[in-house]
N, C-alpha and C positions, 0 to 999 in steps of 0.2 A: 245340629247334628255334630257328632264327633268325627274328626277326620285326621289323617296323618298327611303332612304336606312336605314337599321339597321346597326349600327356600333359596338354596344356592348349590353350586357345584362343590362337592367334597369327596374325599376318599373315605369309603364307609368303614375302613379299619382304623382311621385316625380320629373320627368323631361320629356321633350319632347323626345320620343324614336326614332323618325325618323328625318333624316337630308335631306334637299333638295339639290340635286347635278345635275350637267350637266355631261352626259355620252355619249359615242359614241353609235350610233344605233347598235344593235346586229349583229354579223357576223354569217351567217347561217352555220350550220354543215350538214352533210349528213342526209337527211330525215327530215329536218326542213323547216318551212315556217315562214315568217316574218309577224307579226300582228301589225297593228296600233290599239292601245287600245282605246276603247270608254268609257268603264266603268269597275270598278273592285269592287267586294264586299269586305267588311271588316268582318273578321271572328274571332271568339274567339281563334282559333288556331294561328292567328297572335299574339295575346297576349301571348300565350304559347311560341312562338318563341322569342319574345322580352324580356320576363321575365325569359327565360332560362329553361323552363320545357321541351321543345323540341327545343334545340338551333340550329341555322343555321349551315350548314357544312362549311361556309366560311363567312368572313366579308370583305367589306360591301356587303350586299345582299339586293336585291329589294324584299320585301314581296308581298303577294297577290296571291290568287289562285282561285278567282271567276271572271275570265277574259272574257270580251266580246269585240270583236274587228273585224276589217276587214282585210282580207289578202291583203297585198300589194306587196309581192314578193314570188314567187314559184321557188325553186332552181332546181327541177327535175320534170319529168312527175308526175302528182299527181291527186288524185280524187278531189282535191280542185282547185279553180282558183282564180286569183286576183279579188277582189270585193266581194267574199263570206263572209258572216257574220258568225263568229264562236265563240266557247267558249273553254276555257281551265280550267280544274279543279285541284284538289289537286294532282292527279297522273300525274307527268311530264314524267316519263319513268320507265320501268322495263326491265329485261333482255330478256324476251321473250323465254327463253330456259329452265328454271327450271321447275320442276313438277307443281309448283303453277301457273306459267304463262301458261303452256300448258293446265291446267285444268280450266283456266279462273279465277284464284284467284291471279291475278298479284298484288293485294293489299297486299299480304303476301310475295311477292318476297324479298329475302334477300338483293337485291341491289335496292329496291324501291327508287325512287327519287321523292321528293315532290316539287311542284311548289312553288317558293317563299321561300324555305328553303334550298334545295339542288341545286337549279337553280334559276336564276332571274325570278321574277314574274311580277304581274300586276300593282304595284303602280308606273307606268311609262307611257310614251307615246308610247313605242314600246316594243315588246318582241318576242323572237324566241321560237317556240314550235315544237315538233315532230308531223308529220302528223298523226301517229297512235293514238295520244292522243289528237286530236282536234275534236270538234263536231259541226255540223251545228246547228244553232239556229232556232227554229220554228218562222215563220213570225208573229205569234200572239203576241209575246212578244216584248216589246221595249228593248233597251239595258239595261236600268235601271232595268226593271222587270226581265230580264233574268239572271243578275249577281248572285243573291242569289241562283238560282237554281243549279248552278254548284257545290256548296258544301253543303250549308245549306239544300237545297232540296234533292240533290243526297244522302248525308249521312243519311238524315232523311228517305228517301225511303228505303235505305239498312237496317236501324235500324228497321223500321216497318215490313219489310219482314222477318227479323230474329226473330221477336217476335213470329211469327206463329199465329198472330191474326186471329180470326174467326168472323163469322157473328152473334155474340151474346156476352153477357157479357159486360166487361168494359175494356177500355184501360186507363192507367194512364200516363200522360205526366208530367215529373218532370223537371222544367225549361221551360220557354216559350219565348225564344229569336227567332233569325232568323230561326233556324231549327224547333223548336216547332210550330211556327205559320204557317209553311208550312205543317208539318206532320198532323196537325189537318184537314187541307183542303183535304189532300189525304184520311185520314181515314173517313171523313164525306162522301166522294164520294164512296169509295170502300167497306166500312163496315157500311152500312146505319142503320143496326139494333143494332150496338154496341154503348154503352154509352162511353163518353169521359170525364175523370176527369183531371183537370189541377192543378198542384201544383207549385206555384211560390210565392216568397216573395214580388214581385212587384204588387201593386194595379193596376197600369196601364196595366200590362200584364194580370192580372186577368180579367180586364174589356175587353181587346182585345179578350181573350179566349172566354168569354161569347158571345161577338159580333160575333165571328167566329163559334159559335154553340156548345161550350162545355156544357155538362149537369150540370157541377159543377166546380167551381174554388175556390181555397183557398190557405192558407199558406202551406209551406212544411211540417210543423209539425201537420197539421190538418188531420182529418180522413174524407174520402169521404162518401157519403150515403151508399155505399156497397163496399165490397172487390173487387179488380181488378184482371183480368185474366192475363194481361201482362202489362209491364211498360217500358217506355223509359226515361232514365236519360240523359239530355244534359247539366248538370251543371258542374262547375269546382270543386264542393265541395263534401264531403263525407256524410254529413247529409242526402241529398236526397236518397242516396243508402239505408241507414237504414230505412228511411220512406217508400220507395218503397217496400222493402222486408217485412216490418211489415204489409203492406197493401195488400200483394199478397194473392190470394187464394191458396189452396193446389195445387201443380203441376204448379204454375204460373212461369212465366219467366220475369226476368228483363234484358233488354239490355242497357248497358252503352255506350252511344255515346259521348265519350270524349277521346281526344288523351292523356291527362294527367289529374291527379287530384291534386289540391292544398292540402297541408297538414297543414291547419291552423285551421279548425273548430273543428275537433275531432280526437282522435286516434281511427281509425276504428277497430283495432284489440282488443282494450279494450272494445269497445261499442257493437260489434256484438255478439249476443247470438244465439247459434246454434238452440235451441228449438223455439225461436221466429222468427228468420230471415231466417233460411235455412232448417229446418226440414220439413217434409211432401213434399219432392221432389220438392222444389223450386229450380229454376235455375238462374244463373247469366251468361250472355254472353257479351263479349266486342265486340265493332266494331273497326276494324283496317283499317283506310283509306277507300278509295273507289276504285273500279275497273272500267274498261271501260264500262262493262255491266250496272253498277249502273247509270252512267251519261246518257248513250244513252237511256236506258229504261225509266228513269225518265223524260227526256225531252219530250218523246212521251206522257207519262201519264199526265204530267203537261199541255201540250198543249190541250189534250182532255178534261181536267176537266172544264175550265182552272184554273190553280193556279194564285192567285192574291196576291203577297207579299205586305205587308205594309212596306214602305221604307222611310228612311231619307237620303237625298243626301248631299254630301260634294264635294268641289273641291279637286283636288290633293293636293293643299297647305294646306288643312284643315284635312289631314289624321291623324295628331296627336290628334286633337279634336275628330275625329270619334272614335279613339281607346279609348280615355278617356270616351266618352259617352257609348261605349260598356261595358267597365269594370264597370262603376258605375250604369248601367241600367237606365240611364237618359231618354232614348227614347225607346219605344217598337218597335218590328219588326226588319227589316234588315237595315244595313248601307251600302251605296254604294258611291264610289268615281266616279265622273264624270270628264272626261278629257276635257280640253278646246278645 
């Protein structure tokens, strides 16, 4: 099968980070199914892997964790059958035995395995995945529409849920990429009386935010018409954290939806001021991965709304260009690889 692999840590703007290779089709392990991949979303976490902020467990590894495909082989009796259209997200496997897994927080499992980082992912023609971490895809979505829902959508839903948002006040979205432009659609549906303010450096993303119903859109450093009750930061930088905290109401909560932060723009410990950014019972909460509940729950919510992602498509051979477009913010919305 054809696959794109990460062989080393590189800056995606300095050289092509992925190499096209021919590999054998996966051999199934106990509890796994074989999926013929139709589409795979391109995520900012893929950049974190390639550039070393959350490096792969082994090399070469096939990245990609927003996978949509068709089951072509079932090893054992299963709730799935050949021909089923399914998805695979960031969570590839957890132990199933620790207190976190037992309580439904397998995203915090000490031996959490990530698709495309700790196991081969979806930048390929086929992949093997565990039955317990595979999800049926609602018929309302095409393969291309469904791909961003597996991570950008599911982690966005988890982030929104963790904010404790209510039917009033204002939600601030810092960064407006694949996840942000899905979150706004969820929030507009579930919190109809709540204002939504979007902070992004990209004028294209500001325009998209207003098109999708934002009450205000501006630069990261600007101030919205009023203070916000809760905020979600989906950026790789630290400046939005300072801006979000500075714009929070008393008792407000910031949820940081990023697996890693780059340390290039500011020294956060020198810039953060207790009385400005944290006093008056403001909170900061991070999002760690996604659990099975997040993906299953969100797919149902997304189908009922229904969510309509804005998508730029690429062939598998164009994966390097997709990653560069993602890093530079050249195109708004989600990026999806489509297999031949």
